[in-house]
N, C-alpha and C positions, 0 to 999 in steps of 0.2 A: 204205599214205599213200604217196605221191609226193610226191620229193622237189623241189625247185625250186631249182636252183643259181645261184649269184650268179655273173653273168657280169665278167670286168675288160674296161673300156673300151683302145682304146692308150693315153691319156694314165695311168694305172692300171698298165700293162704295161709302160710304158717309165721311168716314175717309178721302180716297182721294179726293174726290170733295172738302172738305173744305179744306184740307192741301193746296191742289194746289190754292186755293180760298187766302187764309192768303197768301202763299207765292208773290202770283202777286200783293194783297194790300199791300204788306209790301214795295217790288218792286219800285210799283208807287208813295207812301204816303213816300217814304225815300229820293226819289230824290228831289235833286240833288246831285248828291254824293261826295260832296264839303268837308265831313271831313273820315280821314282814316280811323278809326272803324267802320263808315256804311258801306264803301266798303266793308271791312271784313267777317262782319256782313252778308252782302248778299251774298258774293261769298262765305263764309262757309255756308248755307242755301243751294243754289242753285247747289253746289257740292254734301251734303247729298242727296237732293232731287235728284238728278241724276244717281247718287249711285245706291241707291234703285230699281229706274226705272230700271237700267239695269240689275239688279241681280235678278229681279222678274220673276217668271215664265211665260212662256205663253202655253207651252202644254208637255206632253210626251208620248214616244212610244217606245211599247214593241218590240224588236228586240228579233233572236235566241240566242244570246249572254249575253242580259239583257236589261236595263232599262234607255233610256235615255232623260235624262232633257233638254228642251229647254229653254235660257231666253231671253229677250228682246233685252238688247245688249253686253251680256257675252257669255264666248264661254259653248258650250254644258256640263254638265254632263253625266257621264257614270255611271254607276251601273253595272258590272258583277255577275253574277248568281254564279259564280264558286266563288267570295270576300263577295258576302254579304247575307247575314238573311233577306229574306225580311215578314213581316206579318202585318197583319191587327193590328191597333191602335185604340185606341178609345182618348174622347175628356177627361173623367176623368183623362187618362194616364198624357196627355200635362196640365192639371188642375194647376191652379197657380203656372204657368212656371214664372220663373225671365227673362226681357228681357237684356240681359248683352249687346248685340250688335246688336239691329234690329230695323226695325220695327215694332210695335202693331199695324198696321191699314191699315199704308200708302202703297199702291198695293199690300196687304196683310199682313199676318203675314210672315216677312222674316227678316233670322240674324239667328243670335246666341243666344241661350235660356237655362235657365237648370232647369230641373224638380227635383224634390225628387225620382221619378220610372223611369226617362230616362237620368237622368245624364245631361250633357253638350250634345246637339243636336242642329244640322241644320236643320233651318225648312224655308221650302217652301209652304208654307199655307194657301190658299187666300178664302176660306168657312172653316171654323171654326165648321161649324154644317156638310158637308160633309163627305166620307169617310176619313181614313188618312191609308196610308202604314208607315211602321216603316221599314226602310231599316237600319241593323246593323253588319258592317263588322266585319268579322270574324276573323283579326287580331289582333284588337285591341279597338274591342267592340264600334269604334267610329258609330255613329247612326243620319240619316239623316229622316227627318220628311214631306211628301209630300202630299196633296191630291193626293187620287187614288182608285182602285178599287181592291184588291186582287182575287179577282173573275178574272179579267179581264186579270191581269200581269199572271197567273195562264194558262187560256185557250189561249192566244193568244203565249206564250211561251210552252206550250206542258207539262209541267210540273205539276206535281199535287201538290208537294208543295216544296216551296221553301223556307223554313227555316231550311233546314240541309246542 
């Protein structure tokens, strides 16, 4: 099985670097941690940082049965072809998305988002200008958007159409 790595855009790289620098400086300059509120704020920032680092996507693989998304420190996500419609999507469908609970650039655009065209959707996008896939669950319409090539998914799965 061939792995397709998630590539970071310049935006993702810059935001991630600046965020890590800011967190590091915050931890250094608030030392000593002698006040309870300093400890709480620092702990919250570290936990949130680790959470988004954990769910950030690493690579995806096409299997005979579906699409597997591997994340850094979280369990893999599996999208069976029988349960999901998979189609290519474009940036305009995601434009003006509202971040409900997610990262708007730190390690990608990861989390729960909302747009008028897609409704609520989970996002695993690290390069907002790259190819995008929309995976919609047939039973309830729940959508996941991630970087990926529709043509590669069709070729590797041996299927010509993944939207039905």
